[in-house]
Residue frames as a rotation matrix with the C-alpha (Angstrom) as fourth column:
UNK 1
-0.360 -0.640 -0.679 -70.23
-0.525 0.740 -0.419 168.60
0.771 0.206 -0.603 -3.17
UNK 2
0.785 0.564 0.255 -71.17
-0.567 0.489 0.663 165.59
0.249 -0.665 0.704 -1.12
UNK 3
-0.431 -0.900 0.062 -68.72
-0.832 0.369 -0.415 163.67
0.351 -0.231 -0.908 1.01
UNK 4
0.702 0.661 -0.265 -69.52
-0.534 0.734 0.420 160.00
0.472 -0.153 0.868 1.45
UNK 5
-0.495 -0.813 0.308 -67.90
-0.834 0.345 -0.430 157.79
0.243 -0.469 -0.849 4.06
UNK 6
0.697 0.716 0.042 -68.67
-0.700 0.667 0.255 154.12
0.155 -0.207 0.966 4.54
UNK 7
-0.279 -0.710 0.647 -67.18
-0.705 0.609 0.364 150.80
-0.652 -0.354 -0.670 5.56
UNK 8
0.711 0.424 -0.561 -66.91
-0.692 0.566 -0.448 148.05
0.127 0.707 0.696 2.97
UNK 9
0.753 -0.384 -0.535 -65.32
0.271 0.921 -0.279 144.71
0.600 0.065 0.797 3.82
UNK 10
0.572 -0.481 -0.664 -63.51
0.770 0.036 0.637 146.27
-0.282 -0.876 0.391 6.79
UNK 11
-0.547 -0.767 0.336 -62.14
0.837 -0.511 0.195 149.13
0.022 0.388 0.922 4.71
UNK 12
0.061 0.507 -0.860 -63.06
0.424 -0.793 -0.437 152.79
-0.904 -0.338 -0.263 5.26
UNK 13
-0.323 -0.077 0.943 -64.16
0.941 -0.135 0.311 154.43
0.103 0.988 0.116 2.00
UNK 14
0.010 0.307 -0.952 -64.41
0.327 -0.900 -0.287 158.19
-0.945 -0.309 -0.109 1.52
UNK 15
-0.408 -0.057 0.911 -65.49
0.913 -0.032 0.407 159.99
0.006 0.998 0.065 -1.61
UNK 16
-0.401 0.291 -0.869 -66.13
0.002 -0.948 -0.318 163.61
-0.916 -0.129 0.380 -2.59
UNK 17
-0.430 0.386 0.816 -68.76
0.876 0.398 0.273 163.86
-0.220 0.832 -0.510 -5.32
UNK 18
-0.938 0.180 -0.298 -70.00
-0.236 -0.958 0.164 166.81
-0.255 0.224 0.941 -7.35
UNK 19
-0.179 0.982 0.062 -73.71
-0.457 -0.028 -0.889 167.24
-0.871 -0.187 0.454 -8.05
UNK 20
0.224 0.278 -0.934 -73.55
-0.974 0.060 -0.216 166.31
-0.004 0.959 0.284 -11.74
UNK 21
-0.658 -0.538 -0.526 -71.69
-0.534 0.827 -0.177 163.05
0.531 0.165 -0.831 -11.08
UNK 22
-0.863 0.394 0.315 -74.16
-0.106 0.469 -0.877 162.13
-0.493 -0.790 -0.364 -8.36
UNK 23
0.061 0.929 -0.366 -77.12
-0.728 -0.209 -0.653 162.90
-0.683 0.306 0.664 -10.63
UNK 24
-0.004 -0.142 -0.990 -75.69
-0.900 0.431 -0.058 160.61
0.435 0.891 -0.130 -13.31
UNK 25
-0.914 -0.383 -0.135 -74.98
-0.277 0.831 -0.483 157.83
0.297 -0.404 -0.865 -10.80
UNK 26
-0.587 0.768 0.257 -78.51
-0.207 0.165 -0.964 158.02
-0.783 -0.619 0.062 -9.40
UNK 27
0.226 0.650 -0.725 -79.96
-0.913 -0.117 -0.390 158.09
-0.339 0.750 0.568 -12.89
UNK 28
-0.448 -0.455 -0.770 -77.96
-0.685 0.728 -0.031 154.96
0.574 0.514 -0.638 -13.73
UNK 29
-0.972 0.149 0.184 -79.40
-0.044 0.651 -0.758 153.25
-0.233 -0.744 -0.626 -10.63
UNK 30
-0.140 0.976 -0.169 -82.89
-0.506 -0.217 -0.834 154.37
-0.851 -0.031 0.524 -11.68
UNK 31
0.041 0.087 -0.995 -82.26
-0.992 0.121 -0.031 153.03
0.118 0.989 0.091 -15.18
UNK 32
-0.886 -0.396 -0.242 -81.31
-0.354 0.914 -0.197 149.62
0.299 -0.089 -0.950 -13.76
UNK 33
-0.719 0.694 0.043 -84.84
0.353 0.418 -0.837 149.57
-0.599 -0.587 -0.545 -12.30
UNK 34
-0.822 0.319 -0.472 -86.49
-0.521 -0.756 0.396 151.26
-0.231 0.572 0.787 -15.27
UNK 35
-0.690 0.581 -0.432 -88.77
-0.014 0.586 0.810 148.35
0.724 0.565 -0.396 -16.15
UNK 36
-0.371 0.540 -0.755 -90.38
0.916 0.347 -0.202 148.74
0.153 -0.766 -0.624 -12.70
UNK 37
-0.970 -0.202 -0.133 -90.86
0.229 -0.945 -0.235 152.51
-0.078 -0.259 0.963 -12.98
UNK 38
-0.431 0.887 0.166 -94.60
-0.249 -0.294 0.923 152.25
0.867 0.356 0.348 -13.70
UNK 39
0.607 0.526 -0.596 -95.01
0.436 0.406 0.803 150.74
0.664 -0.747 0.017 -10.20
UNK 40
0.409 -0.451 0.794 -93.65
-0.493 -0.841 -0.224 153.35
0.768 -0.300 -0.566 -7.80
UNK 41
0.706 -0.101 0.701 -93.30
-0.658 0.271 0.702 151.06
-0.261 -0.957 0.125 -4.77
UNK 42
0.827 -0.411 0.383 -91.47
0.461 0.886 -0.044 148.31
-0.321 0.213 0.923 -6.67
UNK 43
0.534 -0.645 0.547 -89.24
0.359 -0.413 -0.837 150.87
0.765 0.643 0.011 -8.38
UNK 44
0.541 -0.314 0.780 -88.36
-0.698 -0.684 0.209 152.56
0.468 -0.658 -0.590 -5.05
UNK 45
0.808 -0.221 0.546 -87.36
-0.255 0.704 0.663 149.23
-0.531 -0.675 0.512 -3.53
UNK 46
0.686 -0.558 0.467 -85.19
0.727 0.517 -0.451 148.35
0.010 0.649 0.761 -6.52
UNK 47
0.540 -0.460 0.705 -83.68
0.045 -0.820 -0.570 151.84
0.840 0.339 -0.423 -6.66
UNK 48
0.734 -0.240 0.635 -82.77
-0.678 -0.288 0.676 151.74
0.021 -0.927 -0.374 -2.96
UNK 49
0.732 -0.457 0.506 -80.83
0.186 0.848 0.496 148.52
-0.656 -0.269 0.705 -3.57
UNK 50
0.511 -0.501 0.699 -79.01
0.847 0.156 -0.508 149.95
0.146 0.851 0.504 -6.61
UNK 51
0.905 -0.054 0.422 -78.22
-0.015 -0.995 -0.094 153.51
0.425 0.079 -0.902 -5.49
UNK 52
0.417 -0.853 -0.315 -74.50
0.831 0.218 0.512 154.16
-0.368 -0.475 0.800 -5.04
UNK 53
0.481 -0.378 -0.791 -72.08
-0.254 -0.924 0.287 157.03
-0.839 0.064 -0.540 -5.43
UNK 54
0.754 -0.237 -0.612 -70.04
-0.634 -0.020 -0.773 157.26
0.171 0.971 -0.166 -8.66
UNK 55
-0.310 -0.951 -0.002 -67.25
-0.886 0.290 -0.362 155.41
0.345 -0.110 -0.932 -6.84
UNK 56
-0.225 0.305 -0.925 -69.57
-0.072 0.942 0.328 152.58
0.972 0.141 -0.190 -5.83
UNK 57
-0.998 -0.059 0.036 -70.20
-0.037 0.010 -0.999 153.55
0.058 -0.998 -0.013 -2.21
UNK 58
-0.372 0.923 -0.099 -73.75
0.775 0.368 0.514 152.34
0.511 0.114 -0.852 -1.41
UNK 59
-0.775 0.191 0.602 -76.09
-0.323 -0.939 -0.118 155.16
0.543 -0.286 0.789 -0.41
UNK 60
-0.828 0.560 0.006 -78.63
0.217 0.330 -0.919 154.88
-0.517 -0.760 -0.395 2.39
UNK 61
-0.438 0.706 0.557 -82.14
0.888 0.242 0.391 154.57
0.142 0.666 -0.732 0.93
UNK 62
0.516 0.664 -0.541 -83.47
0.730 -0.671 -0.127 157.72
-0.447 -0.329 -0.831 2.60
UNK 63
-0.090 -0.636 -0.766 -80.53
-0.065 -0.764 0.642 159.78
-0.994 0.108 0.028 1.27
UNK 64
-0.898 -0.271 0.347 -80.73
0.293 0.220 0.930 158.34
-0.328 0.937 -0.119 -2.23
UNK 65
-0.104 0.949 0.298 -84.51
0.994 0.094 0.049 158.87
0.019 0.301 -0.953 -2.40
UNK 66
0.551 0.289 -0.783 -84.31
0.460 -0.888 -0.004 162.46
-0.696 -0.358 -0.622 -1.18
UNK 67
-0.366 -0.783 -0.502 -81.39
-0.115 -0.497 0.860 163.27
-0.923 0.372 0.092 -3.46
UNK 68
-0.750 0.176 0.638 -83.11
0.646 0.400 0.650 161.69
-0.141 0.899 -0.414 -6.49
UNK 69
0.312 0.950 0.007 -86.23
0.944 -0.309 -0.114 163.75
-0.106 0.042 -0.993 -5.81
UNK 70
0.349 -0.270 -0.897 -84.16
0.167 -0.924 0.343 166.93
-0.922 -0.270 -0.278 -5.35
UNK 71
-0.613 -0.756 -0.229 -82.28
-0.121 -0.196 0.973 166.39
-0.781 0.624 0.028 -8.62
UNK 72
-0.933 0.255 0.254 -85.07
0.336 0.362 0.870 165.03
0.130 0.897 -0.423 -10.81
UNK 73
-0.645 0.734 0.215 -88.20
-0.738 -0.670 0.073 166.41
0.197 -0.112 0.974 -9.16
UNK 74
0.285 0.759 0.585 -90.12
-0.759 0.552 -0.346 163.17
-0.585 -0.346 0.733 -9.53
UNK 75
-0.380 -0.325 0.866 -89.92
0.145 0.903 0.403 159.67
-0.913 0.279 -0.296 -10.94
UNK 76
0.557 0.692 0.459 -92.31
0.594 0.054 -0.803 160.75
-0.581 0.720 -0.380 -13.70
UNK 77
0.807 -0.329 -0.490 -89.99
-0.491 -0.835 -0.248 163.60
-0.327 0.440 -0.836 -14.76
UNK 78
-0.255 -0.932 0.256 -86.99
-0.602 0.360 0.712 161.24
-0.757 0.027 -0.653 -14.81
UNK 79
-0.066 0.308 0.949 -89.00
0.480 0.844 -0.241 158.75
-0.875 0.440 -0.204 -16.91
UNK 80
0.878 0.478 0.022 -89.88
0.271 -0.458 -0.846 161.43
-0.394 0.749 -0.532 -19.44
UNK 81
0.624 -0.692 -0.364 -86.31
-0.734 -0.679 0.032 162.74
-0.269 0.247 -0.931 -19.69
UNK 82
-0.351 -0.924 0.151 -84.33
-0.871 0.381 0.309 159.50
-0.343 -0.023 -0.939 -19.54
UNK 83
-0.598 0.050 0.800 -86.37
-0.094 0.987 -0.132 156.31
-0.796 -0.154 -0.585 -19.77
UNK 84
0.432 0.861 0.269 -89.24
0.247 0.174 -0.953 156.88
-0.867 0.479 -0.137 -22.19
UNK 85
-0.316 -0.518 0.795 -88.50
0.887 0.135 0.441 156.92
-0.336 0.844 0.417 -25.89
UNK 86
-0.930 -0.040 -0.365 -88.77
-0.084 -0.944 0.318 159.96
-0.357 0.327 0.875 -28.11
UNK 87
0.021 0.992 0.123 -92.25
0.307 0.110 -0.945 160.93
-0.951 0.058 -0.303 -29.19
UNK 88
-0.480 -0.063 0.875 -93.31
0.877 -0.002 0.481 161.36
-0.028 0.998 0.057 -32.78
UNK 89
-0.896 0.176 -0.407 -94.24
-0.114 -0.978 -0.173 164.95
-0.429 -0.108 0.897 -33.65
UNK 90
0.023 0.985 0.172 -97.91
0.334 0.154 -0.930 165.52
-0.942 0.079 -0.326 -34.44
UNK 91
0.836 0.141 0.530 -96.95
0.548 -0.192 -0.814 167.61
-0.013 0.971 -0.238 -37.44
UNK 92
-0.234 -0.925 -0.300 -93.99
0.720 -0.373 0.586 169.50
-0.654 -0.079 0.753 -38.84
UNK 93
0.868 0.493 0.063 -94.08
0.424 -0.670 -0.610 172.89
-0.259 0.556 -0.790 -40.48
UNK 94
-0.082 -0.913 0.400 -91.30
0.975 -0.157 -0.159 174.41
0.208 0.377 0.903 -42.59
UNK 95
0.780 0.247 -0.575 -90.34
0.421 -0.887 0.190 177.90
-0.463 -0.391 -0.796 -41.51
UNK 96
-0.039 -0.811 0.584 -88.26
0.926 -0.249 -0.284 180.45
0.376 0.529 0.761 -43.40
UNK 97
0.291 0.017 -0.956 -87.06
0.620 -0.764 0.176 183.77
-0.728 -0.645 -0.233 -42.15
UNK 98
0.463 -0.086 0.882 -87.00
0.771 -0.451 -0.449 186.79
0.437 0.888 -0.142 -44.45
UNK 99
-0.633 -0.742 -0.222 -84.57
0.772 -0.584 -0.251 189.64
0.057 -0.330 0.942 -43.98
UNK 100
0.122 0.746 -0.654 -86.45
0.746 -0.504 -0.436 192.67
-0.655 -0.435 -0.618 -42.59
UNK 101
-0.105 -0.228 -0.968 -84.81
-0.280 -0.927 0.249 195.05
-0.954 0.298 0.033 -45.07
UNK 102
-0.627 -0.307 -0.716 -84.25
-0.737 -0.062 0.673 193.24
-0.250 0.950 -0.187 -48.32
UNK 103
0.452 0.892 0.007 -86.71
-0.856 0.435 -0.281 190.39
-0.253 0.121 0.960 -48.08
UNK 104
-0.181 -0.578 -0.796 -83.99
-0.699 0.645 -0.309 187.76
0.692 0.500 -0.521 -48.62
UNK 105
0.891 0.449 -0.066 -84.61
-0.307 0.704 0.641 184.35
0.334 -0.551 0.765 -47.16
UNK 106
-0.156 -0.951 0.267 -82.01
-0.922 0.044 -0.384 182.96
0.354 -0.306 -0.884 -44.80
């Protein structure tokens, strides 16, 4: 769990966040900058401005960058998992399994 504390408009904000919620929030911030993800520097700048906890508490850029890297490994991995579309299979092959004793297909 991560505890975030910040000041917003003179109000003290505190939030306890689990890892999965934080990963989703950071992925949402990354998605908001997705069109820039082929240019690492531009994407990082955009991401730093968008990164916030699930409750909307802005995250410092060094913390958001380190946490994103910890959770996703790299921008390229995030792109492959979340941003890029599905790929078309090169080929498909039907497979059937025969029972080892009776030879029946299942």
